N, C-alpha and C positions, 0 to 999 in steps of 0.2 A: 257806585258807591265805593269809597277807598276802605278797604278792610282794615288798614293800618291806622286809619282815623277816625275810627268808630267812637271812641272815647271822648269826641267832642261834643256828644249830646249829654252835657252835664249841667249842673246849675238848675235843675227843675224843681227845686225847693225840695219837697216831701217825696216827690216822685222818684222812684228806683231809678238810678243811672246805669249805663252800660258798664262802668267801672266795678259795679257788682256782679257781673255775669263772671261766673268761675270756669273756667276749662275744665275738662274731664276726660278720661279713657273711655267712657261710656260709648260704645260702637265702634271703639278701636281693638276689640278682642283679636282681630285677626292681623293686626300690625304690631310693629314694635313700640314698646314705651317710647323709645327715642322718638320714633316718628311722631307719636302723639303729641309729645311735649314741645317738639319742634313746631308743629302747626299752631299749639295753642298759644306759645310765644310770638309767633309770627303773626298770630291773630289778635295781638294786643292784650292777652290776657295775663295777669299777675299771680293768680291764684289758681290751684286745681283741687278738684275733688278726685280722689283715687279710688277707683273701684277696685276692691279686693279680689281680682280674678288672676288664675294662672294664664301665662307666666308673669305679667305684670308684677302683682302683689299678692301672692296666694299666701293668706297669713301664716298657715303651718310652716311653709317654706321660708318665710321671710325671715332668714338668720342675719346676723350683724353684718356679713359681707354684701348679701343682697340689699339689706338697706343702706348701706354705704354706697353702693352703686347709684340705688334712687335717689338719695341725697344729693351725689354729685351731679346727677342728670338734671335735677331741679334747680341747683346752685348755679350751674353753668348757663341756665336760661333766666335767671333770677326770677324764678317761680317759687311760691310757698304753697303749703297745704292748707285748704280750708276745711277738709273734711276727709275722714277715712271710712269708706262705706264698704265692709267686707260683704262678700255673696253670701246671701242668707236665706234665700227663697229656693233657686234652682238646686244648690248643692245640699247635701245630707246635714243641714244645721238646724236645729229646731231646740229653742229653749223650753219649750212648752211641752215637748215629747212625753208620752206616758212610757217610754222605754227609757229606763234609768242610765243605760250605757250611753244612748243617743244624747240623752239631756245633758249627762256630765261631760259629754265629749264637746257638745256646742257650747257649755260654759265655759270650758278651758279654753275654747277657740276665741271667745271675745274676750276672756281676760288676757289671752296673747295679744289681741288686736288693740286693747288699751294700751300695751305696751308698745306696740309697733305705732300707735298714735304719738305716744310722748318721744319716741325716737325719732320721728320725723317732725316733731314740733306741729302735729296737727292739733287745733283747740277743741275739735268735734270727733266722736266716734258715733256713726249712724248704726241704729239698732230697730229691728222690728220685735214683736211680740212672740211670734210663732204661731204654732197651731196645734189644737188638740184634735183627737180622734173626733170624726162626725158621729160615732155612735156611743159617746160618753157625754156625761153633763158637761156644759161648758165651764163652770165654775170649777172642775178638778183640773183643767187644764190651766184656766186662768190663776189659780194658786200657784202652780208649777212656774209659770211665765213671772209672776210678781216675785217670788223667790230669786229666779234667776237675775232679773232684772236689778234686785236690791243689791245683790252682790257684783254684778257688773258695774253699775254706776257708782259703787263703793269703792272699787278698785279704781275705777278711772279716776275719781275724784283724788285719791291718793297720789296718783300719778300728775294732777293738775290738768287732766282732760275732762271735758264736758261730755255728756251724750245727749242725742236726740232720738226721738221715737217717731216713727212714721205709721199711720194706719195703711193697712194692705186691703187691697180688694177682696171681696168676699170670696172669689174663687181661689185666693192666695192664704186665707185665714179665717177661721172662725173666732178670732178673739177680738182684736182690735181693727175696726175697719170703717170707722167714722168718728167724727170730731165726740160724740158723745161716749162711745166706748173708750177713746183716747184718754177723755178727761177723768174717767173712772180709774184707768189704769195708772195715770200719773197720781192720781191720789192715793192707790193702794200702795204704789212703790214708795211714795213719800220721800222722795229726793229733791233737795233743791237744785242739784245740777242736771237734771234731767230734763231736758226742753223739747219742742214740738217740730216736727218735719211737715210742711205742706206739700204734699204731691198733687199737683193739678189735675192729673189724671185720675188717681186714687179718690180725689175731691170729687170731681165731676161723677165718677161712677156712684158714689154714695149720693148723688143729688143734693150736693153742698156746695157752698161758694166761701170765698176768703172772709166774707162778713161773720159767718157761722164760726170759722176759727178765731176769729178777733174776739168775739162776745166770749168764747170758752178759753182763750189762752193769754191774749193781749200779747204783752212783751215776752211772753214763754215761747213764741215763734222765734225760733233761732236758725232754721235752714229752709230753703225752698228748692224742689225740684219743678222747674219751669219748662212744661212741656205740651205738647198739642195732643189730641186724642179725638178720637171719633165714637163714644167719647173715650175709649180706652185705646191703647195702642203706643202709647210713649212715642208719637210722632214728632218729626220737625215741623215747626211752626208753619202753617198753610197748608200741610198735608190733613189735618183734621179740621174741627170746625169749633174747637173752643174760643173763648172770646178774650184774646190777649189783652185788648184795651182794658175791658173791664176788670181783669185781673189786675194788671199793673195800677190802675187807679184804685182799686181796693187794697192793694198794699200799701200805697201812697198813705192811706188814711191812717194805717198803722206804723207810718215812719219806719217802715222797715229798712235796715241797714246792713242784712246779713247776706250771705251768698245766694246767687240764682244759678243753677244748674241746669244743664240741657241733658236730660236722662233719656238718651235716644235708642229705642229698641224697635222691635216690630218690622218695618220694612226692610228685607234683606240688602237692598242697596245701600243703606246706611253704612253697613258693615264694610262693603267693598269700597265706598268713596265717603268715608267719614266727615272730611273736612269740607266737602260740598255740603253734609247736612248741617254741620255747624255753622257755616257762613250763611246759609238759608235762615237759621234761628236768628243769628245776629243781626242779618237784614230786617227780619220781622220785627225784632224789639226795637232796632233803632227807629223804624218807621211808626211804630207804636207810640215811643216816646215822644216824637214830633208832633204826632197827633194831639196826644194829652198836653204837650206844652203849648199848643198853638193857642 
């Protein structure tokens, strides 16, 4: 297969096309952002999801000079930003924290992230609901998360940026972990600019499928992390056992037209040879689209 010719598999009606696959710096944490963006451009990507990690785009350090450098790197390769995804699980960032100082610091982190989105012309800011203490009533942390999400989404909207919220696996959060709790959170936040992320691994871990999200959210689904798992792990396609054909077929029933991003973690070899893992994913999606369109 010719990598540079990947986007020839289009015109499949409502089936997602390879032109919807966004590049990203997931798995490139041990490489320069320049190397990452070179790879994404050479692999035919026109948009990228920027994972907010150091040194690529650490939100607290993303001053005007750094953002100018990132914009120049993107423009030189004719790339645009599809979504900014600040690190918010491994870092000490938790908008539902019971510690006021940590919650306030986390809130300011996301308010700054909304500004970075605006400055990089990213249409989406990626959010999660955080987590509460395991030994306190869940509704207490839930209320803290709702209040912060309302503040963040309002500030982002003022800047012309929409937000998307992703359920986490139960080991990562005790608040929003499936389509049902995500529906409740969206209702409580009450923001028309807050949409939904489908993460195929978190979805599988919760025992759900695209149809469950379609019923709950419909056109509110605005971003997809398309990644294999066993059922967890955020693996390159073919390294897990999720059904890519079924996922793409169900997305086609939604007429989903947003970005699809490979969020690659897990296998340490991905961080050493990230381009190979991205190509593996692109090959798998291309083969799947051909099977679906046959």
